[in-house]
Structures are given as C-alpha cells and as structure tokens.
C-alpha positions as a Markdown table, in Angstrom:
| # | Residue | x | y | z |
|---|---|---|---|---|
| 1 | Unk | -12.8 | 45.6 | -113.4 |
| 2 | Unk | -10.6 | 46.1 | -110.4 |
| 3 | Unk | -6.8 | 46.5 | -111.1 |
| 4 | Unk | -6.3 | 43.6 | -108.8 |
| 5 | Unk | -8.7 | 41.3 | -110.7 |
| 6 | Unk | -6.6 | 39.6 | -113.4 |
| 7 | Unk | -7.3 | 36.4 | -115.1 |
| 8 | Unk | -3.7 | 35.2 | -114.8 |
| 9 | Unk | -3.8 | 35.5 | -111.0 |
| 10 | Unk | -5.9 | 32.4 | -110.8 |
| 11 | Unk | -3.5 | 30.4 | -113.0 |
| 12 | Unk | -0.5 | 31.6 | -111.0 |
| 13 | Unk | -2.1 | 30.3 | -107.8 |
| 14 | Unk | -2.9 | 27.0 | -109.5 |
| 15 | Unk | 0.5 | 26.5 | -111.0 |
| 16 | Unk | 2.2 | 27.3 | -107.6 |
| 17 | Unk | 0.0 | 24.7 | -106.0 |
| 18 | Unk | 0.8 | 22.2 | -108.6 |
| 19 | Unk | 4.6 | 22.9 | -108.2 |
| 20 | Unk | 4.2 | 22.3 | -104.4 |
| 21 | Unk | 2.5 | 19.0 | -105.1 |
| 22 | Unk | 5.2 | 17.9 | -107.5 |
| 23 | Unk | 7.9 | 18.9 | -105.0 |
| 24 | Unk | 6.1 | 16.8 | -102.4 |
| 25 | Unk | 6.0 | 13.9 | -104.8 |
| 26 | Unk | 9.8 | 14.2 | -105.5 |
| 27 | Unk | 10.7 | 14.4 | -101.8 |
| 28 | Unk | 8.5 | 11.4 | -100.9 |
| 29 | Unk | 10.0 | 9.4 | -103.9 |
| 30 | Unk | 13.5 | 10.2 | -102.8 |
| 31 | Unk | 12.8 | 9.2 | -99.2 |
| 32 | Unk | 11.0 | 6.0 | -100.2 |
| 33 | Unk | 12.9 | 2.8 | -99.6 |
| 34 | Unk | 12.5 | 0.1 | -102.2 |
| 35 | Unk | 11.1 | -3.2 | -101.0 |
| 36 | Unk | 9.1 | -1.8 | -98.0 |
| 37 | Unk | 5.8 | -2.7 | -99.5 |
| 38 | Unk | 3.9 | -3.7 | -102.6 |
| 39 | Unk | 3.5 | -0.1 | -103.7 |
| 40 | Unk | 5.9 | 2.8 | -103.1 |
| 41 | Unk | 4.7 | 5.7 | -100.9 |
| 42 | Unk | 5.1 | 8.1 | -103.9 |
| 43 | Unk | 2.3 | 6.1 | -105.6 |
| 44 | Unk | -0.1 | 7.1 | -102.8 |
| 45 | Unk | 1.0 | 10.7 | -103.1 |
| 46 | Unk | 0.1 | 10.7 | -106.8 |
| 47 | Unk | -3.2 | 9.0 | -106.1 |
| 48 | Unk | -4.1 | 12.0 | -103.9 |
| 49 | Unk | -3.0 | 14.6 | -106.5 |
| 50 | Unk | -6.6 | 15.3 | -107.4 |
| 51 | Unk | -7.8 | 15.2 | -103.8 |
| 52 | Unk | -5.0 | 17.4 | -102.4 |
| 53 | Unk | -5.7 | 19.9 | -105.1 |
| 54 | Unk | -8.9 | 20.6 | -103.3 |
| 55 | Unk | -6.9 | 21.7 | -100.3 |
| 56 | Unk | -5.7 | 24.8 | -102.0 |
| 57 | Unk | -8.2 | 25.3 | -104.9 |
| 58 | Unk | -11.3 | 25.7 | -102.7 |
| 59 | Unk | -9.8 | 28.2 | -100.3 |
| 60 | Unk | -8.2 | 30.2 | -103.0 |
| 61 | Unk | -11.4 | 30.3 | -105.0 |
| 62 | Unk | -13.4 | 31.4 | -102.0 |
| 63 | Unk | -10.8 | 34.1 | -101.3 |
| 64 | Unk | -11.1 | 35.4 | -104.9 |
| 65 | Unk | -14.9 | 35.3 | -104.7 |
| 66 | Unk | -15.0 | 37.1 | -101.3 |
| 67 | Unk | -12.7 | 39.8 | -102.6 |
| 68 | Unk | -14.8 | 40.1 | -105.8 |
| 69 | Unk | -11.9 | 39.0 | -108.1 |
| 70 | Unk | -14.3 | 37.2 | -110.5 |
| 71 | Unk | -11.8 | 36.7 | -113.3 |
| 72 | Unk | -9.1 | 35.2 | -111.1 |
| 73 | Unk | -11.7 | 32.9 | -109.5 |
| 74 | Unk | -12.9 | 31.8 | -113.0 |
| 75 | Unk | -9.3 | 31.1 | -114.1 |
| 76 | Unk | -8.6 | 29.1 | -111.0 |
| 77 | Unk | -11.8 | 27.1 | -111.6 |
| 78 | Unk | -11.1 | 26.5 | -115.3 |
| 79 | Unk | -7.5 | 25.4 | -114.5 |
| 80 | Unk | -8.7 | 23.1 | -111.7 |
| 81 | Unk | -11.3 | 21.4 | -114.0 |
| 82 | Unk | -8.6 | 20.9 | -116.7 |
| 83 | Unk | -6.3 | 19.4 | -114.2 |
| 84 | Unk | -9.0 | 17.1 | -113.0 |
| 85 | Unk | -9.8 | 16.0 | -116.5 |
| 86 | Unk | -6.2 | 15.3 | -117.2 |
| 87 | Unk | -5.9 | 13.4 | -114.0 |
| 88 | Unk | -9.0 | 11.3 | -115.0 |
| 89 | Unk | -7.5 | 10.5 | -118.4 |
| 90 | Unk | -4.3 | 9.3 | -116.8 |
| 91 | Unk | -6.0 | 7.1 | -114.3 |
| 92 | Unk | -8.3 | 5.6 | -117.0 |
| 93 | Unk | -5.2 | 4.8 | -119.0 |
| 94 | Unk | -3.6 | 3.2 | -116.0 |
| 95 | Unk | -6.7 | 1.2 | -115.1 |
| 96 | Unk | -7.1 | -0.1 | -118.7 |
| 97 | Unk | -3.5 | -1.3 | -118.8 |
| 98 | Unk | -2.7 | 1.2 | -121.4 |
| 99 | Unk | 0.7 | 2.7 | -122.5 |
| 100 | Unk | 1.5 | 4.1 | -119.0 |
| 101 | Unk | 1.6 | 0.8 | -117.3 |
| 102 | Unk | 5.1 | -0.8 | -117.4 |
C-alpha cells in the first residue's frame, strides 16, 4: 500500500463535491424569484444532484485508478453508490406523495 493510498481520501473528495453541490443549490435558491414559473429553479438543481455527481465522481475515480490508489477509488465508488441509493429513496418518496411532499 502506497502512503498516498488512503481509504478516506475518496470520501473527502466525495464530501467536498457534495458540499459544492449544496452550495450551488443554496445560491440558486437565494437568487430564484418566486412566481417566475410553476417550479423554482432550485428544484431543477436538486433533480440534477445525482446527474451532476457524475461530473466529479467519474474523473476522480479515474484519477485514483490511474495513479493506482485503489482504496481511495473504492471509497469514492462506495460513497457514490450510497449517495445514489439515498437519492433514489428520496425521489421514490416524492413520487409516491409520501411525507416529503407538502
């Protein structure tokens, strides 16, 4: 194991990417004017949360694999799958009219 190959490096990259997405959501929500359409722009940002995750997960995973940081790549993959599953559950609750729908 290389000293640069740490399991938590993948999670750090994933968390930083998630924080950037949440910051984008907050900025769009603050700039959104009410009454400009049927759905706020921030709604569309959250729809793309799983899709935009691919924009930083795939390149970061490829970087870790090319530099032979297997543990970091594995952690990034596991974290991305868990995020995707959580995203799926939330969207299924929304689609079913569950407790997340006002």
